[in-house]
C-alpha positions in Angstrom: 0.0 0.0 0.0 1.5 3.4 -1.0 1.8 6.2 1.5 -1.2 8.3 0.4 -3.6 5.3 0.5 -2.2 4.2 3.9 -2.7 7.7 5.3 -6.3 7.8 4.0 -6.9 4.3 5.6 -5.6 5.5 9.0 -7.7 8.7 8.8 -10.8 6.7 7.8 -10.2 4.4 10.7 -10.0 7.3 13.1 -13.3 8.7 11.9 -14.9 5.2 12.2 -14.0 5.0 15.9 -17.1 5.2 18.2 -17.5 8.5 19.9 -17.2 8.6 23.7 -20.6 8.9 25.5 -21.0 12.4 27.0 -21.9 13.1 30.6 -25.0 14.4 32.3 -24.4 17.6 34.2 -26.0 18.1 37.6 -26.1 21.6 39.1 -27.6 22.3 42.6 -29.5 25.6 42.9 -29.3 26.0 46.7 -29.5 28.9 49.1 -25.9 29.8 49.4 -23.1 29.2 46.8 -20.7 26.4 47.7 -22.9 25.1 50.6 -25.5 22.5 51.3 -28.2 24.2 53.3 -31.6 23.4 55.0 -33.9 24.3 52.2 -31.8 22.9 49.4 -33.8 20.7 47.0 -33.5 22.1 43.5 -31.2 20.4 41.0 -30.8 21.1 37.3 -29.9 18.1 35.1 -28.5 18.8 31.7 -28.6 16.0 29.1 -25.8 15.7 26.5 -28.4 16.8 23.9 -28.9 20.1 25.8 -32.2 19.3 27.4 -32.3 20.9 30.9 -34.6 19.5 33.7 -35.4 21.3 36.9 -36.2 19.0 39.8 -38.3 20.3 42.8 -37.5 24.1 42.5 -38.5 24.5 46.2 -37.7 27.8 48.0 -34.0 28.4 46.9 -34.7 29.2 43.2 -35.2 32.9 43.2 -38.3 32.8 41.1 -38.6 32.7 37.3 -35.9 35.4 36.9 -33.2 33.6 38.8 -30.2 34.0 36.5 -28.9 30.5 37.4 -31.9 28.8 35.6 -31.1 29.5 32.0 -33.1 27.5 29.6 -35.5 25.0 31.4 -37.2 22.5 29.2 -38.8 20.3 31.8 -39.8 20.8 35.4 -40.4 17.8 37.7 -42.3 18.1 41.0 -42.3 15.1 43.3 -45.2 16.4 45.4 -47.2 19.5 46.3 -45.6 20.6 49.6 -44.3 24.1 49.6 -40.7 23.3 50.0 -40.8 21.3 46.8 -43.4 23.0 44.6 -42.2 26.5 45.8 -44.8 28.4 47.8 -42.2 31.1 48.6 -38.6 31.8 47.6 -35.5 34.0 48.3 -35.2 37.5 46.9 -32.1 36.6 45.0 -29.4 33.9 45.0 -27.4 34.0 48.2 -29.8 36.2 50.1 -30.2 35.2 53.7 -27.7 32.8 55.3 -27.3 29.0 55.3 -28.7 28.7 58.8 -31.3 31.4 58.2 -32.7 30.9 54.7 -34.5 33.8 53.0 -38.0 32.8 52.0 -39.5 36.3 52.0 -41.1 36.3 48.5 -44.4 34.6 48.1 -45.1 32.6 45.0 -48.8 32.0 45.8 -51.2 31.2 44.4 -49.2 29.9 41.4 -46.1 28.4 42.9 -42.5 28.8 41.7 -42.8 25.7 39.6 -45.7 27.2 37.6 -44.2 30.7 37.4 -41.0 29.2 36.0 -42.9 27.0 33.5 -44.8 30.1 32.3 -41.6 32.2 31.9 -39.5 29.4 30.3 -42.3 27.7 28.3 -41.3 24.5 30.2 -43.1 21.2 30.3 -44.2 20.2 33.8 -44.0 16.4 34.1 -45.8 14.8 37.1 -47.5 11.6 38.0 -50.5 10.6 40.1 -53.4 13.1 39.9 -51.1 16.2 39.8 -51.2 17.0 36.0 -54.8 18.5 36.0 -53.8 20.9 38.8 -50.8 22.2 36.8 -52.8 22.3 33.6 -55.4 24.5 35.3 -52.7 26.8 36.7 -51.1 27.2 33.3 -54.4 27.9 31.6 -55.4 30.5 34.2 -52.2 32.4 33.5 -52.5 32.3 29.7 -50.1 29.4 29.4 -50.5 26.2 27.5 -52.3 23.5 29.6 -50.9 20.9 27.2 -47.5 21.6 28.8 -48.6 19.7 31.9 -47.7 16.1 31.0 -48.7 12.9 32.8 -46.2 10.1 33.6 -48.1 7.7 35.8 -46.8 4.6 37.7 -45.8 1.8 35.4 -45.3 3.8 32.3 -43.0 6.4 31.0 -42.9 9.4 28.6 -40.1 10.6 26.3 -39.7 14.3 26.5 -36.9 16.2 24.6 -34.8 13.0 24.4 -35.1 12.0 28.1 -37.3 9.2 29.2 -39.2 9.9 32.4 -41.0 7.5 34.7 -42.7 8.0 38.1 -42.2 5.6 40.9 -43.8 5.2 44.3 -42.9 7.5 47.2 -44.3 6.9 50.7 -45.4 10.5 51.7 -48.4 12.8 51.9 -49.3 15.0 49.0 -51.9 17.5 50.0 -52.5 20.8 48.1 -52.4 23.9 50.4 -55.8 25.6 50.2 -54.0 28.9 49.4 -53.2 27.5 45.9 -57.0 27.0 45.4 -58.2 30.3 46.7 -61.7 31.7 46.7 -64.5 30.5 48.9 -63.6 26.8 48.5 -60.0 27.5 49.5 -61.1 29.5 52.5 -63.6 26.8 53.6 -60.9 24.1 53.3 -58.4 26.2 55.3 -60.9 26.8 58.1 -61.6 23.0 58.2 -57.9 22.2 58.3 -58.0 20.0 55.2 -55.9 20.0 52.0 -56.7 19.1 48.4 -56.1 15.6 47.2 -54.0 15.1 44.1 -53.1 11.4 44.6 -49.9 9.9 45.8 -46.5 11.5 46.1 -43.9 10.3 43.6 -40.3 9.8 42.9 -38.8 9.7 39.4 -36.5 7.5 37.3 -34.8 9.3 34.4 -33.0 7.8 31.5 -30.7 10.2 29.7 -29.5 10.0 26.1 -26.0 8.8 27.2 -27.6 5.8 29.0 -27.4 7.1 32.6 -30.4 6.1 34.7 -31.1 8.3 37.7 -33.4 7.7 40.7 -34.9 10.8 42.3 -36.4 9.6 45.6 -38.6 12.6 46.4 -39.8 12.6 50.0 -40.3 8.9 50.9 -39.9 6.2 53.4 -38.5 2.7 52.7 -40.4 0.9 50.0 -40.1 -2.5 48.3 -40.2 -0.7 45.0 -36.8 0.7 45.6 -35.5 -2.8 45.1 -38.0 -4.4 42.8 -38.6 -1.4 40.5 -35.9 1.2 40.8 -33.0 -1.3 40.9 -34.6 -4.5 39.5 -36.5 -3.0 36.5 -34.8 0.3 35.7 -31.3 -0.4 37.0 -30.6 3.1 38.4 -26.9 4.0 38.6 -27.1 7.4 40.3 -29.5 8.2 43.1 -30.6 11.5 44.6 -31.7 10.5 48.1 -33.6 12.6 50.6 -32.2 12.2 54.1 -33.9 14.8 56.3 -35.6 12.5 58.8 -39.0 13.1 60.4 -40.6 14.0 57.0 -38.7 11.5 54.9 -36.0 8.9 55.3 -33.4 9.7 57.9 -29.7 9.0 57.4 -29.9 5.4 58.7 -33.0 4.6 56.6 -31.6 6.3 53.5 -28.4 4.4 53.9 -30.3 1.1 53.9 -32.2 2.2 50.7 -28.8 2.9 49.0 -26.8 -0.1 50.4 -29.5 -2.8 50.2 -32.2 -1.8 47.8 -31.3 0.6 45.0 -27.5 -0.2 45.0 -26.5 2.6 42.7 -22.9 3.4 41.8 -23.1 6.8 43.5 -25.5 9.0 45.4 -26.3 12.7 45.9 -27.8 13.3 49.3 -30.6 15.9 49.4 -33.3 17.4 51.6 -31.2 17.2 54.8 -33.1 20.0 56.6 -29.9 21.1 58.2 -26.8 23.1 57.7 -25.0 20.2 55.9 -21.7 22.0 55.2 -19.6 24.9 56.5 -17.2 26.5 54.0 -18.0 23.7 51.6 -17.0 20.9 54.1 -19.4 18.4 55.6 -20.3 19.6 59.1 -19.2 17.2 61.9 -22.1 15.6 63.7 -24.6 16.4 61.0 -27.1 14.0 59.4 -25.2 14.5 56.2 -22.0 13.1 57.8 -23.9 10.2 59.3 -25.4 9.3 55.9 -22.0 9.5 54.2 -20.4 7.3 56.8 -23.2 4.7 56.6 -23.2 4.1 52.8 -21.0 1.9 50.8 -20.8 4.0 47.6 -19.4 7.4 46.9 -21.6 10.3 48.1 -21.4 13.7 46.2 -22.5 16.6 48.3 -24.8 19.0 46.3 -22.9 22.3 46.9 -25.0 25.1 45.4 -23.7 26.3 42.0 -21.1 23.6 41.7 -21.7 21.4 38.6 -21.0 17.7 38.7 -20.8 15.4 35.7 -21.8 11.7 35.6 -21.2 9.0 33.0 -23.6 6.3 31.9 -22.3 4.0 34.8 -23.2 6.6 37.4 -19.6 7.6 38.1 -18.8 11.2 38.7 -16.2 12.3 36.2 -15.9 16.0 37.0 -16.8 18.5 39.7 -17.0 16.0 42.6 
């Protein structure tokens, strides 16, 4: 083979090599940059194809104008409680302090999730009986009710290249009457009851690089974490709520990770405490107890710090 032909053959071989799978980027949008604070729930997942998913905006996303949001294609809400849906929020990123979060701006009666969806023309993907609530809120604010999409237990939807399924979460899911308003909302509030939108949910996401992520939402220990999340979906990265009292505590969450889901790595969330000081895990914290109890790497969601994960659930950057 002469030299020009050989060179072309080598060049062709290089172009024929498979491209390396890209990573999924995960960026926490917490209360204070570089820290893990009591109200921190919100995470942005960015698929290699550019799709951006906001999970549980809560109270630390500074409304629809928060500059950290950028483009948001999909919003996921695990359940209707104000610290997940966003009944109030901080004035701006980094307002308040880690131990004294700023929640001074009301998002009622829409919620931060709805306000962000309206501003960004995002799809809101939820399960159970939540989609009609979001469709009605979108319609009432001149948005598109079709942007509220159902993903009910046992099925999945493909939205902007990411497959989304809901899974069981053992938690309450009442709608605050202030979201309903009017005489009905007033009567419900006086009676001390909340609206019923079905069961709370967690999520399983499959990204275009093959990574499968379990988002626990607020939950206790369930058999589905073994049979469905691990057995059927094969989740490799978990976002696990560890706050105790309202959801799994550090010991229970560690059991879920070690014995049921068995992912390659985990991001703790919803600690309901000052989890870090100067970016380091606080000694004696629930966050520390959880990290010590698990058998896989834990990656602390420090606000504003982007982490990247490959298809196997291994953190390849930012951890």
